[in-house]
LUMTIRO-880585 format. One record per residue (C-alpha): x, y, z; residue number from 1; residue in one letter. Coordinates in steps of 0.2 Angstrom, whole numbers. Example, Ala and Ser with C-alpha at 12.3 -4.5 7.8 and 13.67 -1.06 7.14 Angstrom:
LUMTIRO-880585
   east  north     up    i  aa
     62    -22     39    1   a
     68     -5     36    2   s
END
This chain:
LUMTIRO-880585
   east  north     up    i  aa
    -32     30     33    1   m
    -18     35     22    2   d
     -9     49     30    3   s
      7     40     26    4   s
      6     31     42    5   e
     -3     15     49    6   g
    -10      0     42    7   r
    -20    -16     45    8   a
    -15    -34     43    9   t
    -18    -42     26   10   a
    -31    -52     34   11   g
    -41    -38     42   12   s
    -42    -25     29   13   r
    -50    -10     35   14   r
    -51      7     27   15   a
    -36     18     31   16   f
    -32     36     26   17   l
    -15     41     22   18   g
     -4     43      7   19   g
     13     36      3   20   v
     21     50     -7   21   g
     38     54    -14   22   a
     47     70    -16   23   m
     48     80    -32   24   a
     48     98    -36   25   m
     32    106    -44   26   i
     38    117    -58   27   g
     34    135    -57   28   g
     22    138    -43   29   a
     12    148    -55   30   g
     -2    145    -67   31   c
     -8    130    -77   32   v
    -11    136    -94   33   t
    -25    130   -106   34   p
    -11    123   -118   35   e
     -4    113   -103   36   s
    -21    106    -98   37   g
    -29    121    -90   38   g
    -47    126    -90   39   v
    -57    138   -101   40   t
    -69    149    -91   41   v
    -83    145   -104   42   d
    -81    126   -102   43   s
    -97    116    -98   44   a
    -90    111    -81   45   a
    -85    129    -77   46   a
   -102    135    -83   47   a
   -110    122    -71   48   r
   -100    130    -57   49   i
   -104    148    -61   50   r
   -123    143    -62   51   d
   -122    135    -45   52   g
   -113    151    -38   53   l
   -127    162    -45   54   e
   -140    151    -37   55   k
   -132    152    -21   56   a
   -131    171    -22   57   g
   -112    171    -22   58   l
   -100    182    -32   59   e
    -84    174    -38   60   p
    -71    171    -34   61   p
    -75    160    -19   62   v
    -61    159     -7   63   e
    -55    142      1   64   t
    -39    133      5   65   t
    -33    116     -1   66   i
    -23    106     11   67   y
    -10     92     10   68   a
      1     84     24   69   n
     20     87     25   70   e
     31     72     20   71   g
     20     67      6   72   n
     26     78     -8   73   d
     17     70    -22   74   e
      1     73    -14   75   r
      6     91    -11   76   g
     10     92    -30   77   r
     -7     86    -36   78   w
    -15     97    -23   79   a
     -7    112    -31   80   q
    -12    106    -48   81   l
    -30    106    -42   82   v
    -27    123    -34   83   q
    -21    130    -51   84   h
    -35    122    -61   85   t
    -48    130    -50   86   l
    -40    147    -49   87   n
    -38    147    -68   88   e
    -57    147    -70   89   t
    -58    164    -61   90   g
    -72    157    -50   91   l
    -61    152    -35   92   f
    -47    160    -25   93   e
    -38    144    -18   94   v
    -23    145     -6   95   e
    -12    130     -3   96   f
     -6    124     14   97   r
      4    109     21   98   q
      2    103     39   99   l
     12     91     50  100   e
      2     74     50  101   w
     -4     76     68  102   g
    -11     93     64  103   q
    -18     87     47  104   y
    -27     72     55  105   e
    -34     85     68  106   e
    -40     96     54  107   l
    -49     83     43  108   f
    -57     72     57  109   l
    -65     88     64  110   n
    -68     98     49  111   m
    -87     96     48  112   a
    -90     99     66  113   d
    -79    115     65  114   r
    -86    120     48  115   e
    -68    122     41  116   e
    -67    130     24  117   n
    -56    117     18  118   a
    -53    106      3  119   l
    -44     90      9  120   v
    -32     79     -1  121   t
    -30     61      5  122   l
    -28     43      0  123   n
    -38     28      6  124   l
    -32     10      6  125   s
    -45     -4      8  126   g
    -45    -22      6  127   g
    -51    -37     -5  128   w
    -70    -32     -3  129   d
    -78    -17    -10  130   p
    -86    -13      6  131   d
    -69     -8     13  132   d
    -68      7      1  133   f
    -85     14      3  134   v
    -93     11     19  135   d
    -82     20     31  136   m
    -80     34     19  137   l
    -98     37     14  138   f
   -111     29     26  139   h
   -119     42     37  140   s
   -116     31     53  141   d
    -97     33     50  142   n
    -96     52     52  143   h
    -79     58     59  144   a
    -70     58     71  145   p
    -77     40     74  146   n
    -77     36     56  147   g
    -69     41     40  148   l
    -84     51     33  149   n
    -75     67     37  150   v
    -87     79     28  151   n
   -102     71     36  152   h
   -110     67     20  153   f
   -127     59     22  154   a
   -138     52      8  155   d
   -152     39     12  156   d
   -150     31     -5  157   t
   -131     28     -2  158   v
   -134     21     15  159   d
   -147      9      8  160   g
   -135      3     -5  161   l
   -121      1      7  162   l
   -132     -9     19  163   d
   -138    -20      5  164   a
   -121    -23     -2  165   g
   -114    -28     14  166   r
   -128    -41     18  167   a
   -126    -51      2  168   i
   -113    -64     -2  169   a
   -117    -67    -21  170   d
   -104    -58    -31  171   v
   -116    -54    -46  172   d
   -129    -46    -35  173   q
   -116    -37    -26  174   r
   -108    -30    -42  175   r
   -125    -23    -47  176   e
   -128    -15    -31  177   l
   -110     -7    -30  178   y
   -112     -1    -48  179   q
   -128      8    -43  180   e
   -119     15    -28  181   l
   -104     21    -37  182   q
   -115     30    -50  183   e
   -125     38    -36  184   r
   -109     44    -28  185   l
   -103     52    -44  186   i
   -119     61    -46  187   a
   -118     68    -28  188   e
    -99     70    -28  189   s
    -96     72     -9  190   p
    -78     68    -14  191   v
    -69     66    -31  192   s
    -58     50    -34  193   i
    -43     55    -44  194   l
    -30     41    -46  195   r
    -28     23    -43  196   y
    -11     20    -35  197   g
      2      7    -37  198   e
     12     -2    -23  199   e
     31     -1    -27  200   t
     46     -7    -17  201   t
     64     -5    -21  202   v
     77    -15    -12  203   y
     96    -19    -13  204   r
     99    -36    -22  205   r
    115    -39    -13  206   d
    106    -39      4  207   r
     88    -44      1  208   v
     81    -60     -7  209   d
     63    -67     -9  210   g
     53    -50     -9  211   w
     35    -52    -14  212   q
     25    -36    -17  213   q
     10    -34     -5  214   a
     -5    -25    -14  215   p
    -11    -13      0  216   f
     -3      2      9  217   p
      0     -2     27  218   g
      5    -20     24  219   i
     21    -15     15  220   e
     32    -26     26  221   y
     21    -41     28  222   d
     32    -50     14  223   p
     46    -50     27  224   v
     37    -65     36  225   y
     19    -69     32  226   a
     16    -88     33  227   p
     -2    -85     29  228   h
      4    -78     12  229   a
     18    -91      9  230   d
     30    -76     10  231   s
     47    -73     18  232   y
     63    -63     15  233   v
     81    -67     18  234   e
     94    -54     22  235   r
    112    -58     18  236   s
    118    -57     36  237   d
    102    -63     43  238   g
    103    -49     56  239   e
     94    -32     54  240   e
     84    -26     40  241   l
     83     -8     38  242   v
     67     -1     29  243   v
     58     16     29  244   d
     42     25     33  245   a
     38     43     27  246   i
     31     49     44  247   s
     31     45     62  248   s
     20     31     69  249   i
      4     40     75  250   s
     -4     27     87  251   n
     -1      8     86  252   p
    -17      4     96  253   d
    -29     -4     84  254   p
    -45      4     91  255   v
    -38     21     87  256   v
    -27     18     72  257   m
    -32     28     57  258   h
    -16     29     47  259   d
     -7     18     36  260   t
     11     20     44  261   t
      5     15     61  262   s
     -3     -1     53  263   n
     13     -4     43  264   m
     24     -3     59  265   a
     12    -16     68  266   t
      7    -28     54  267   s
     21    -40     60  268   l
     16    -38     78  269   v
     -3    -41     78  270   y
    -12    -56     71  271   e
    -30    -60     68  272   g
    -41    -75     67  273   l
    -39    -76     48  274   l
    -26    -68     36  275   g
    -28    -64     18  276   v
    -14    -69      6  277   d
     -8    -57     -8  278   f
    -21    -64    -20  279   e
    -36    -61     -9  280   g
    -39    -78     -2  281   t
    -43    -80     17  282   p
    -31    -91     26  283   r
    -30    -98     44  284   p
    -20    -88     56  285   r
    -25    -88     74  286   l
    -40    -99     69  287   a
    -36   -116     62  288   t
    -54   -119     55  289   d
    -70   -110     53  290   w
    -88   -115     48  291   e
   -103   -105     44  292   q
   -118   -112     53  293   l
   -131   -101     47  294   d
   -133    -84     39  295   e
   -128    -75     55  296   t
   -117    -88     65  297   t
   -100    -94     62  298   y
    -90   -107     73  299   r
    -71   -105     74  300   f
    -58   -117     80  301   d
    -43   -108     88  302   l
    -25   -112     87  303   r
    -18   -119    103  304   e
     -1   -116    111  305   d
      0    -98    105  306   v
      8    -85    117  307   t
      7    -66    117  308   f
     23    -56    118  309   h
     19    -52    136  310   n
     17    -70    140  311   g
     -2    -73    140  312   e
     -8    -89    133  313   e
    -20    -85    118  314   f
    -38    -91    121  315   t
    -56    -87    115  316   a
    -58    -75    129  317   d
    -45    -64    120  318   h
    -55    -64    104  319   v
    -71    -58    113  320   q
    -61    -45    123  321   f
    -53    -38    107  322   s
    -69    -37     98  323   f
    -79    -29    112  324   d
    -65    -17    115  325   r
    -69     -7     99  326   y
    -86     -1    106  327   e
    -86     18    108  328   g
    -69     20    100  329   t
    -64     29     84  330   p
    -63     12     75  331   r
    -80      6     82  332   e
    -87      3     64  333   a
    -73    -10     60  334   d
    -82    -22     72  335   v
   -100    -16     76  336   f
   -106    -14     59  337   d
   -108    -33     59  338   w
   -103    -40     77  339   y
   -117    -45     89  340   d
   -106    -55    101  341   g
    -95    -70    104  342   v
   -101    -86    113  343   d
    -85    -94    121  344   v
    -87   -113    120  345   l
    -70   -117    127  346   g
    -53   -111    128  347   d
    -50   -114    109  348   h
    -68   -114    102  349   e
    -81   -100     99  350   l
    -96    -95     90  351   e
    -98    -78     82  352   l
   -115    -70     80  353   t
   -118    -56     67  354   l
   -131    -43     68  355   v
   -136    -47     50  356   q
   -129    -57     36  357   p
   -112    -50     32  358   y
   -104    -54     15  359   g
    -86    -47     19  360   p
    -84    -57     35  361   l
    -69    -68     30  362   e
    -59    -53     24  363   t
    -64    -43     39  364   t
    -62    -54     54  365   i
    -43    -53     54  366   g
    -44    -38     66  367   l
    -29    -38     78  368   p
    -31    -49     94  369   i
    -23    -41    109  370   v
    -19    -46    127  371   p
    -32    -46    141  372   l
    -21    -34    151  373   a
    -23    -21    138  374   t
    -35     -9    147  375   d
    -27    -11    165  376   d
     -9    -13    164  377   d
     -4    -11    146  378   l
     -5      4    135  379   d
     -5     -2    117  380   l
     -3     16    111  381   s
     14     15    119  382   e
     19     -3    118  383   t
      9    -14    105  384   p
      8    -32    110  385   v
      1    -46     99  386   g
      5    -64     94  387   t
     14    -60     78  388   g
     32    -66     72  389   p
     40    -49     78  390   y
     38    -40     94  391   e
     40    -21     98  392   f
     58    -17    103  393   a
     57      2    105  394   g
     57     18     96  395   r
     65     35     95  396   t
     51     47     91  397   p
     53     55     74  398   g
     68     44     70  399   e
     65     25     70  400   d
     54     11     76  401   w
     61     -6     80  402   r
     55    -24     80  403   l
     64    -40     86  404   e
     60    -58     81  405   r
     48    -66     93  406   f
     56    -83     96  407   d
     40    -91    104  408   d
     29    -88     88  409   h
     17   -102     85  410   w
     22   -106     67  411   f
     30   -123     64  412   d
     36   -121     47  413   g
     30   -128     30  414   t
     39   -132     13  415   d
     35   -114      8  416   a
     40   -104     24  417   v
     53   -108     37  418   p
     48   -111     55  419   e
     59    -95     61  420   t
     60    -79     52  421   p
     77    -77     44  422   p
     78    -59     48  423   v
     82    -56     67  424   e
     78    -37     68  425   r
     68    -24     58  426   i
     72     -6     60  427   r
     60      7     52  428   i
     68     23     49  429   r
     57     39     48  430   i
     62     48     33  431   l
     50     62     28  432   t
     59     68     12  433   s
     59     59     -4  434   g
     77     64     -9  435   p
     83     58      9  436   a
     75     41      6  437   r
     82     39    -11  438   q
    100     44     -4  439   a
     99     32     10  440   a
     95     18     -1  441   l
    109     22    -13  442   e
    121     25      1  443   s
    117      8      9  444   g
    109     15     24  445   e
     92      7     19  446   l
     90    -11     13  447   d
     72     -8      7  448   v
     62      8      3  449   s
     43      8     -1  450   t
     42     27     -4  451   a
     55     31    -18  452   i
     50     46    -29  453   p
     40     40    -44  454   s
     51     49    -56  455   g
     66     40    -50  456   s
     59     22    -52  457   l
     65     20    -70  458   d
     83     23    -65  459   g
     82      9    -52  460   f
     73     -3    -64  461   e
     88     -1    -76  462   s
    101     -4    -62  463   d
    105    -22    -58  464   e
    110    -18    -40  465   e
     92    -15    -36  466   y
     76    -25    -37  467   g
     60    -16    -40  468   v
     43    -25    -36  469   s
     27    -17    -41  470   q
      8    -21    -42  471   t
     -8    -11    -44  472   m
    -14     -7    -27  473   a
    -30     -7    -17  474   g
    -30     12    -15  475   e
    -35     29    -22  476   f
    -31     47    -21  477   d
    -46     58    -18  478   f
    -52     76    -14  479   l
    -64     79     -1  480   i
    -76     94     -2  481   y
    -83    104     13  482   p
   -101     99      9  483   t
   -107    108     25  484   y
   -102    125     18  485   l
   -109    135      3  486   e
   -105    134    -11  487   p
    -99    116     -8  488   f
   -116    111     -1  489   d
   -122    112    -19  490   r
   -121     97    -30  491   t
   -119    107    -46  492   d
   -103    115    -39  493   v
    -95     99    -34  494   r
   -100     91    -50  495   r
    -92    105    -60  496   g
    -76    104    -50  497   i
    -76     85    -52  498   d
    -76     87    -71  499   q
    -62    100    -71  500   l
    -50     90    -61  501   l
    -34     86    -70  502   p
    -33     67    -68  503   r
    -22     63    -83  504   e
    -10     77    -78  505   r
     -9     70    -60  506   i
     -4     53    -66  507   v
      8     59    -79  508   e
     16     74    -71  509   d
     16     70    -53  510   v
     17     51    -53  511   y
     28     49    -69  512   a
     14     39    -77  513   g
     12     26    -63  514   r
     -5     22    -58  515   g
    -22     26    -67  516   e
    -34     40    -68  517   p
    -48     36    -56  518   g
    -66     40    -56  519   y
    -76     28    -45  520   v
    -71     22    -27  521   p
    -69      3    -31  522   i
    -51      1    -38  523   p
    -47    -11    -53  524   p
    -38    -22    -41  525   l
    -55    -29    -36  526   l
    -57    -38    -53  527   e
    -74    -46    -48  528   e
    -82    -29    -45  529   y
    -74    -19    -59  530   t
    -83    -20    -76  531   d
    -74    -12    -91  532   p
    -91     -8    -99  533   s
    -97      0    -83  534   f
    -81     11    -82  535   e
    -84     16   -100  536   a
   -102     21    -97  537   y
    -96     32    -82  538   i
    -83     40    -92  539   r
    -95     44   -107  540   e
   -110     49    -95  541   e
   -101     60    -83  542   y
    -84     65    -89  543   y
    -82     65   -108  544   d
END
C-alpha cells in the first residue's frame, strides 16, 4: 500500500498502498476555471455523467467527499484539483477531508462494507511483474480488508484475465492478456489511474557516498546495504545515517503490513529466499540456488550458517512456517494465490508446490522469512525480527525508528559489496511536513531525504552540496470510486469522471512536471509490458 508507510523487500514485491508526498500550498482554495484547465458543462464527458444521473433518477448536484491522508500534501493538492474539477460541472458537490493515516486506512479498508460515500485518493507500488499492480487491486478474491480491492469491484472477465496472466510465463502471451485486461478496466473504471510517479532521493554529498536509486516506494533505503543488488552506502564518519519518513510506522509484521512506510522501515531487517536487484533480475538471498522441476514444483537450496536477530538458526522449517503464517491474515493473497505447500527435504533443502503454474514466482517469493518463535514469544508488530543486515533497535512513536548493524549477518563480501555494512546505525525520523523535511536536510539534521517537495528539487539539483538521484518508479496515483453506491455504481458516471480528470495539471502543478500522466495500471517501468502503440490506442479510443 502506499499510505506513505510500509514497504516490501526488493525481492518480494507485493502491492502496497500509500503515497510519498511533499508539502506545497494549493493556490486559492477556490475554483478551477475553464481557462486554467477547467470543465465545461456541455463537454462530452460531463454529458455522459449527466445522462447517467438521469438514468439513475438523480438530480444534480450529487454530494460526496474526496479524502486524502495527512502528511502527504501533494496527494491532498491533487485531491483538491479533482474536487474543483467535479464541482465545476455543477453535477457534483464534493467536499474535501484529510485524515491521519490510521483513520484513513480504517476508512478505505472498510469503505465498501460500511457503504461510505467516499472518493479515495491513494498510490500503489508494485514490483517487476504486472500482476503486482493489478491482482490485489482488482481481483474479486482480494476484497478489503484482506486485500486491496477496497471498493469490492467484481467482474468475471477481469478475474479470468488476471488468473490467466498469472498462470503464464511467456512474455508475449502475457502482454496480450494484460493489454486486454487494462482496456477492460478502463471501460469499467472502478478506479482512475492519474499519474506514474518517480522515486527521488536527495542527500548531502559531504556525508553520503555511493547512493543508488531504488525504483519502488517502500525500498527507499535498500541502497544503504543490499548485497543482492550490488549496492551499499558509506557515511563520512561511518556511524549514524539519519533519514526520513513522512508518517509513523503502522505495523511491521509482514502478514498485516499494508503501507509503504512500514515496509521501508523493515526492508533491511527482513530477507526472503530471493531478492530482485534494481534492474529487475532475481538474485539469491536466503536461497543459494533454485530449480523448476515441473510447472508447479520448485526446489530450493538454502543458505547455511544464517542466524536470526533473536539467535535462531535459519532452516527450511522457517520458510514453511513463514509462508503458512499468511493464511487468514490481511496479506493472505500474497502467498495463497499460488502456494500449495512446502516439503522440507532437510535443514537447507525444500520443494515448493504451487496450486497452479505461476509466472511471477521468482519476483514474488522474496517474502520475509521470520523466526519460529513469532506467534508464541515474539510480537512482530512490536519487535520485527529477521535475518537482514540491520536489526531493530527501538522507536519513539511519532518521532523516530532506529536500526543497528547486525554483526552476525551471513554475507561474506564480494568485489562489489563489503562484508560488513559501512554504516553502523540508521535513524528514520518521522517528519510529516514537507517544509520540515526540507529544513532538516538543509540544516544538516538529515543526511538523506526521500520526500522533498517536488517544487524544491530543481534548487537541490543546482546546488553542489547535494546529490539528487531519480528514476521512474513502479507506482501510480489513483482515485477509487465507491462502486457500491449510486451513482458511482454506474459505469457511464465513472467513465465520465475518468475523462474529466486533470491529469496533465496534476503532473505540472502539483508535482512540478515530475512523473507522467497515467491511464492504465501497468506503469512504464515494466518495459516488457508497456507498448507505445497500445498506449496511443488507449488515449485515442478513451480520452482524446
